[in-house]
N, C-alpha and C positions, 0 to 999 in steps of 0.2 A: 504494500500500500504506500503510495507516494502522495504527500500533502504539501501544499504551498500557500503561504499567506504573504500579503504585501501591504505596505503603508507608506505614506509620505510624512516625514518629520521636518518641521521648520527649524532646522539647525544644520550647521556645516557638517560635512562628512567626518572630519576629525573628531568632533565632539560626540557624534554618535558612536564612532569606533571605540572611543575611550570606554564607553559603557559595555558595548558588545564584547570587546576583547578581554574584559575583566571577568574571567570565568566564574569565580565565586559569586559575582553579582547576579549570575543567572538565577540564584535563589529568589531574589526580589522580583526579577522579571517573570518567572514562572509561577511564583506564589504557591497556592495549594496544589497546583498541577505537578509540582516537582516533589517526588517522594524522597529522593536521595541524591545528593551531590557531594562527593567526598574525594579529595585529592588522593591519588593512589601511586603517583610516581612521575618522574620527569619534572620539568619546570611547572610552576603554577599556571603559566600561560605561555603560548607559543608552540612551535612544532614539538611534538613528542609529549606534550602534557597529557597525563592520564587521569581520568576521573571515573568513579562509580556513578553512573547516571541512570536514574530510574524515574519514569513518569507514572503518575497515578492513572489507572484505567479502572473507573469505578473505585473500589477500595483496594485494588491490586497494584503493587509497585512492579512495573515491567521495565526491563532494560538490562544493563550489565556494565562491564568495563569498556570505556571508550578511549580513543586516542586522537588527538588533534593531528591531522595529516596534511592540512593546507593552512598557510598563514601568509596572506598577502596584505601587508600593512595598510590599513584604511579601506580595504576593498573586500577581501574574502577570508572567511574562517570556516573550515570544514572538519568534521570528525567522522570516525567510523568505529564500529564495534570491534572489540578484541575478544570478549567472551559474552555469553548470554544471548538473548534474542538479537538477530541481525538488525542493525540500525545504522543509518547514515543521516547526517544533518549538515546544514550549511546556512551561514549568515552571508548575505550579499549586499553590499552598500554601493550605490551609484549616485553621483552628484546630479541634481536636477539642472535644467538649462538656466534657471535664474541664479545659480551659483550659491544660493542661500539655503536650499532645501536638499534633503537626501531621501532617495527611494531605498527602502529597506525591504529585503525579501528574506523570509525564513522558510527553508524547506526541511522536510523531515520524511524519511522513508524507513519503513521497517518491514520485516518478513515474519509473519505469524507462523506458528507451528503448522505443519502440512495437513492435508486431508480436510475432511468436513469441518472439524473444529477450527482449523486454521482459517478457512473461508468465513466461518461464522464470526470468529474473533475480528477479522478484518472489517466486516460489514458493521458489526456492533461497536467496535472500538474506535473506528475512524471519527465519528462525530465528537467523541470525548477528546481525542488527541488534537483534532482540529480546533476545538475550543481552547486547549492549552496554548496552541500557537497564536491564536487571536489574543489571548490574555497577555502573552509575552510581548507582542508588538504594542498593544495598548498601554502596558505598563512602561515600556521603553519610551513611548511617546510622552506619557505623563511625567516621567522622571526628568525629561529634557524640557518639555514645554510647560510643565505644571498642569494643575487642574486634576480632574478625576477621570476614571476610566470612561471611555466613550460609550455612548448608548449602543452603538453598533456592536462593540465588543461584548458588552454586557448581555445584549439580546442574543448574540451568537452563543455565548456560554450557556445561557438559560435554555435556548433552543436545543443545544446538544444534550443537555440533561433531560429534557422532556421527551426527546425522540426515542430514547432507549430506557426501558424499565430498569430501575436500580438493581434489582435482584439478578436480572439477566446479565448486566455488566459485571456484577460480582462473580457470577458463575463462570463467565468467559475469562475473567481475571484469574480465577482458580485454575482453569484449564491451561492458560498461558504459563502460569508458574509451574504447573506439573509438567508441561512440555519442556520448559527450560531445565527442570530437574532431571528429565529423562523418563519420568513415569509414563507420560503419554508419548508414544512413538509408533511409527508404522509397524504393523504385524501382518504376517501371512494370513489370508482370509480364513484358512482352516483353524489356525491357532486362535485368531480373534473369536471365531464362533465357539470354540471349546471354552475359552475363558468367559465369554458371555453366558454360556450355559452353566458354568460353575457358579457365577455370581447369582444367577437366578435360583439355583438349587440351594446354595450354601450362604447366601447373603454376604455380609462383610466380616465374617468370623475369621479367627486364625486358621481354621480348616480351609476356608476359601483361599486364603493367602497362599498356603503351601500347595494346594491343588493347582492354582493358577501358575505359580512359579515352576512347578514340575512340568507344566506344559510349555512355558516360555523358555526356561533355562534348565532343561532336565539334567544335563551332564556337568553343570557348573557347580562350584563349591558353595554349599549353604552354611555349613558349620565347621569350625575348626576348634577342637578342644584337646585335652590331654590324652584322649583315646584315638585321635586321628582326625580324619575329615569325612564329611558326608555330603553328597550332592543333593540337590533339591528333589530329584526323583527318588533317591534312597530315603530321604526323610518322609516323603509322601507314602511310600510303601510301608515303611516301619510304623508310621502312625496309623495306617489302616489296620495293621496287625494288632497294635496296642488298643485301638478302639474296639476291635472284635473281642479282645481279651477282657477289657473292662466290662463290656456288655455281657459276656458270658459269665462274668463274676457277679452280675446283678446290678451293675451301675446303669441307670436308665436316664432317659431324657428328663431334664428338670432337676436331677440330683446335683449335689455339690461334690467336687473332688478337691480335697485340700492337698496342696503341693508344698513340701518343705525340702527344697533342694538348693544347692549352691549353683553357680553358673556353669552349666555343662549341657550336653545334648539332651539329657533326659528331662531337664526342666522344660526345654522347648517342646520336646516330643510329648510329654505328659499334657502340656497345655493344648497342643494341636489335637491329640487323641481325645481328650475330654470334649473339645469343641466338636469333633466328628460324632461323638455320642449325643451331643446336645446338653452336656452337663456343664454347670458353672464351675469355674476354677477359683479356688480360694487360696491366696498366697500367704504362707506362714513365714514370719520373720525368723531367720536362722539363728538369731541371737536371743530369742525368747527362752525364758526359763520354763520348767515343767508346769508350774501353776498357771502361768500366763497361757500356755498352750491349751491346758485343760479348760480354762475359762473361755477362750476364743472358740474352741471346737464345740464345747457345750452350747454356746450361743448360736453358732453358725450351722451346726448339725450336718456336716458333710457325710455323705454315704461312704466315702473311701478316703484314704490318705496315702499319697505317694511321697516317700521320704528317702533321704540318703541314709545309709547304714549307720553313720556316726550319730544320728539323732534318735536311734532306736530307744535308748533308755529314757530320754526326755519325753518321748511320746507314749511311754508305757501306759500312763493313766488316760491320756487324751485319746489313745487309739483303741480303748476297750469297746467291744461290740461294733467295731467298724472294720470294713475291708481294708487291708493294708498291703502295700506293694513297695518293695525296695527298689530304689532307682540306682544311684551310684553305690557300689559295694566293692570292698577290697578283699572280702573272704568269699569262699564258695559255699559256706554253710550258714545260711540266714534263716531266721525264724519264720519269715514271711516270704511268699513268692516274689521273684524279682521281675522287673520289666524285661530283662533278658529272657526269662521263662515265657512270658507272654509273647514275645517276638518269635520264639522258636516253636511255640505250640499253636499259633494261629496264622491263617493265610493273609495275604496282603491285598485281597480284592477290595474294591471300593465299597465302603459301607453305604447303607441307605441314608440319605440326608435327613436330619431331624426336622420336625416342624417348627421348632423355635431356635433362634440364635442364642448361643451360649453367652453368658455374662462373665465379666471378670470382677472379682472382689479383692480390692487392695486394702490392706490394713493401714490405718494411720500410724504414725511413728510411736505414739504412746510416750512422748517425752514428758508430758505433764499429767498423764493419767492412763487409764486403761485403753489399750488400742481398740479402735472401732473398725468395723468393716464398711468400706465405702464402695457401694455398688455402682457399676457403670456399664451400660450397654455399648455395643459397637457403634461408632459414629455412622450416621445415615447419609453422610455426604463426604466428599474429599476436601471440604473446606478446612477442617482442622489441620490436616496435613499441609495444605497449601499455606495456612497461616504460619506454621513453623518454617516451612521452606522459604517463605518470603523474608525471613530474618536469618535463618541458619542455612548456609549454602551446601547442604547435603545433596548428593547426586546418585542416580541409579547405578547399580552394579559396582559400588565402591566397597571397600573392606573396612569394617568397623570393629574395633576392640571395645566391647562393653565390659568395663571394669566395675561399674556401679552394679549393686546387687539386682538381679532380675526380678526379685520379689518386690522391690521398691518401685514406686510409680515412675521414677525417672528411667531406671533400667528397663522396666516393662514397656515404657513408651518407645524406646529405641528398638526393642524387639518388634513391636507393632510397626514402626516406621520401616524396619528392615524387611518386613513382609511386603510392604508397598514398593520399596525401592529395589527389591531383589538383592539385598546386601549380603555379602559374605560376613558372617558373625564369628569373631574370634573370642573365645571364652576361656577363662581360667577359673578353677573352683574357688581359689582364695586370692585376695589381692596382695600383691607384693610390689612395692614401688619399682624396684629394679627390674623385676620380671615383666611388669607392664611395659616399660621402655623396650625391653627385649622383644616382646610380642609385636610392638609397633614396628620395630626395625626389621624383625624376621619376616613379617607378612606385608611390610610396606603399607601399613594401615593409613587410610585417608582420614579417619575420624577416631577419636577416643572419647568414650563416655564415662564421666567420673562424677563423684560428689566432692565438694571442696576439700575435705580432709585428705583425700587421696592426692590432690594437687600439693598440699602442704608436705605430705610424706615424700613425694617425688622431689620437691625442692630441697628437702632436708638431706637428700643423698649428697655425698661428697661430689664436688664438681668433676673430678676425674672419672667417677662412676657414671654420671649423667652423659659425659662426653664420649663414653664408649659406644653409645648407641645412636644410630642415624635416624632421627625422627623428622627429617625434612619432608617426608611424605605427608605429614599431618596437615590437613587443610582446615579441620574443625576439631576443637576440643570443646565438647559440650558438657557444661557443668550445671548442676542443680541439686536440690535436696536440702540445702541450708545456705545461710548467708555467706558471702565471701568476706572473711574477716580482714580488717586492716587493709594493707596494700597487696594482698595476695594476687589480685588480678594483674596489677602492674608488674609485680615480680615475675609472674608466670610469663607474661608477654615479652618482658625484657629477656627472658631466658630462651623461650621457645618460639617467639614470633607472635604477631597479632592474629592468632587463630582461635582465641577464646570467645565462646558465646555462653552467656550465663542466663539461665531461665529461672524466673521467680514465679512460684505458684504454690499449690498445696495439693494434697491427695484429693480434696473435695472439688476444687475449681480447675484442676489440671494446670493451667498457666494463667498468669496475669500480664507479665511483661517479659521481654527478652532484651538483654543488653548485648550489643555488638562490640567488637574491639574498639571501634571509633567512639562509641558511647563511653566506654570505660576509660579510654585515653582522655576524652574531653572532660569527663566528670567522674573521677575515681569514687568508687563506692555506690554508683548508681545501679539500680536493678533494671534499667532500660525503659523502653516504651512498650505500650500494648501493641501486639501484632494485629494484622488485619482480621476482622471478624470478632475482635474482642473489645468490650467496653470496660473502661477502668474509671472509677470515681472514688474520691475520698470524701467521706461523709462525717459530719459531727454527730453528737449524741442524739440530736433531733432528726437525723436523716437528711440534713441539708448539706449540699456540696460545699466544701471549703475552697477558698481561692488558692492559687499557686503560692507555695512557700509556707502554708499553714498545715499543721498536723491534723490528720483525720484517719478514721478507720478505712481500711482498703476493701472495696467491693468490686466484684468482677462479674461480667456476663459473657459467656461464649457457648459454643455448641457442646463443650465437653464437661459441663457441670455435672457432678455426680447426682444420682437419683435418690440419695438418702442413705442413712446408716442402716445396715442390716441388723436385725434382731433388736432394734431399739427405736421404734417408730416415733417416739415422742421427743427424741433428741436429735437436732439437726443444726445446721449453720443458719445464722440470721440471713434473711432475704428481704431486700427493700427494692420494690419496683422491678423485680426480676433479676436484681444484682445480688450475688452471694458474698458474704463476708469471708475473707481469707483467714481472719483471726489475728491480723497484724495491723499496725498503724504505720503511717508514713507521710511523706510530703512529695509534691510534684514541683519541679522547677519550671521556669518560664518556657523552656524548650520541650516540656512534656515528659521529662525523665523522672522516673519514680525513685525515691530513696526510702528504703524500709528502715524504720527506726526501732522496731521491736514488736513483740507480741502485745496485743491489746490487754492481755491479762498479766503482763510482766511490768507494766508501768507502775511505779511506786510514787507516792506523795510524801515527800520528806520536808517537813517544816512548811507545808503549803505549796511547795514547788514540785512540778511533774518531772520525773527523772526516768529515762529509758536506759536500761543496762547496755544496750548494743553500742551506744555512743562511747561509753567508757571502755567496753571490750575492744572496739576497733582501735581506740587510742593506745591502749595497753599493748596490743599486738604489734604496733608500730615501733615500740621500744626495742632497742637492739638486744637487750638482755631477756626479752620475753618471747617464748615460743608460742604459747597459747594462753588465752585468758577467758574467763567467764565471770559474770556478776549476777547476783540475785538480790532481791529485797528481803530484809529480815525485820522483825518487830523492833521498835525502839520506844522506850517510855517517854522520852523528851520530844522526839520529832515524829512519832507515829510509825514511820518506817525509815530505814537507812540502807545504803548499799553495802554489800560485802562482796569483795572481789576475790577470785581464785586465779592464781598465776602458775604456769609451768615455765621455769627458767629455760633459756635457750642453750645454756652451756654450764660449765662448772662454776663460773662466777655468778652466784645468785645475787640479784639486786636486793637492796634493803627495802623494807616496807616504807620507810620515810622517803627514800629517793623516788619511789614510784608515786607516792602521794604528792610530792612536790612537782613531779612531771605532769600529773593530771591537773593539779591546781594551776600550773602555768598555761595549760591549754584549754581548760574548761572552767565553768563557773564553780565557785566554792561548794555549792550545795550538791555538786555532782562527784565530789571527791569521796571515795569509799571510806567509811569509818575504820575499816580493817581490811587487810589483804593477807590471805592465807596462801601458802605455797604448797603445791602438789607435785608429785612425780608425773601424773597424767590426769586429764579430765575424764570423768566417766562419760562414755559415748555408747550409742546404739550401733547396730551393724551398718547404718548408712552415714555414720560420723556425726550425727546430731548430739550435742551435749545434753546429758540427762540432768536437767536442772533440779528436778525433784530430789535427786540423790544429794545434790549440793545443799539444798535447803534442809535436808534431814541431818546434815553434819552438825553436831552440837558443840564441838570444840575443835580448835585448830589442830592439825596434824603435828606430831611431835617434831617433825623436820622443820616446821615453821617457827 
């Protein structure tokens, strides 16, 4: 599609060129039409300048990396795409006969994804892009001549918006993003028909994902773990056999199957097999104690439990009167049948598709109380995936090392995304910082999925250990699960490059914001901006939206909100006008970037002042002598509450309590200085690295080492 707009500006050509050739000024010219403009290399202007340029089409940012390829001073400026959707653009300036005016032409050409969807995207997207060009010329004219946007430009923009239904533009935007990612691509008619039939029969379940991938990439590697490799076709056949085995054992459609496994092939296969039966998967935290497991299983009532042999004793009580199957095992003599037994005893023919799509039940972290089950059906559109891909540049058929636990919502999200992308998943049962670098180097992984504490452990390795491994293949390091403490993001990017993408969300809302490397460079500590299709608002105690810069409770709406807690219908997250609370408080800056200040139930009132522990924690972790820090509120007779901080020293030279208090007082208000600082060898954490603050609050006296 090729578009061209032209206007006459009452100003000399040199004056117009001054604005047009100032590439960062395109932000003011394009206004809301410009989704992203970030310098990526070369000079800021002139030949060879490279920028990430994306236009909004509906709510979809479309574009990619561009380079300036023509630069004729005062006359011509042209660019073309390097990556992303094919695009070419040109500013052309010509002096009018009167010598006092300039004719300005703005051309833009782009190539949408091929086939039917590409043609549709062209037809529906063209009016919107045309409106962006009109806006740019009108704003250029306004900047030079003064006044407001012309009526013609305004009407053109309004007409473009009215000609195409908003939802249609949104869907086309999703298709364009998925095409750029490689999810939407040409297929042989027979494969396309088989995949279409699969989706009709199996919906959008994990079963459908592997069946479709077995058609699309039968002989390509799906899983790499400590047992070797499996292709997509092999996983499909194996999960057919497991599904038959579960069904023969009495697991039926609508039942629950609890899965307590580390990161390996059997976690994935148990998930897919349960989906093929039509059973819901309940993911048990591998760090749970026996009583917690008994409580969760009693509440959720799964019909069967699939578990790694190492957890057999922990599940002794929880597994009573339930079908039990051993996944990973190191011995040949197990009390319960193994998944290997089911594989050898059952055929691999396709099972009959169930009438219902299976659900996934992810447990909350339980850092402040009893873990709850958060139920979520499979998304009914590809918009959620497009939302993530619009911010995190994952691509089809890449290799991903998922170091984050698969039972956690972040690890599970990348398992689900891997089914859409056809990713090769590299898994290790237990996280080891050096081993993770080795896996990335060995398999030339394109992406690494972590929780923040894993990043800290990797950075804690000796420099000579880190430098042993070639991690240059990494394009994306995707982090989530807890806040990035202190300067962790900057330290990571300084060491491994600007490949870090941090997602802020919760088990209940999935995601709220995503911070790109540019966000974290521009505003360290930010959680980023809401991706497409997500609404983010900060509300006060009365449910009124607070202005930028002020603290409020964080509320989110998107297609991935959970359906409610299982087994406890009367207990759910606060919802206001369709927006669900994340349980945190924060503020938004003028650029729309979110800063999370802490849990809404962690705020303490000390002497009438509101204090959030996270601000103190982040400051402490920036101290050279501090490796980790946490703070909690404790009762105080004089002030009502006060802060108590817990510090893990970074080396043998432990800082003094007085030195750290003086450091905090120098950087924060007096009322934010903890009354006491206790020193620990390590902070109590759960399996995903979140600090267990309830255990810190239960400590009644300082450790003897402090």
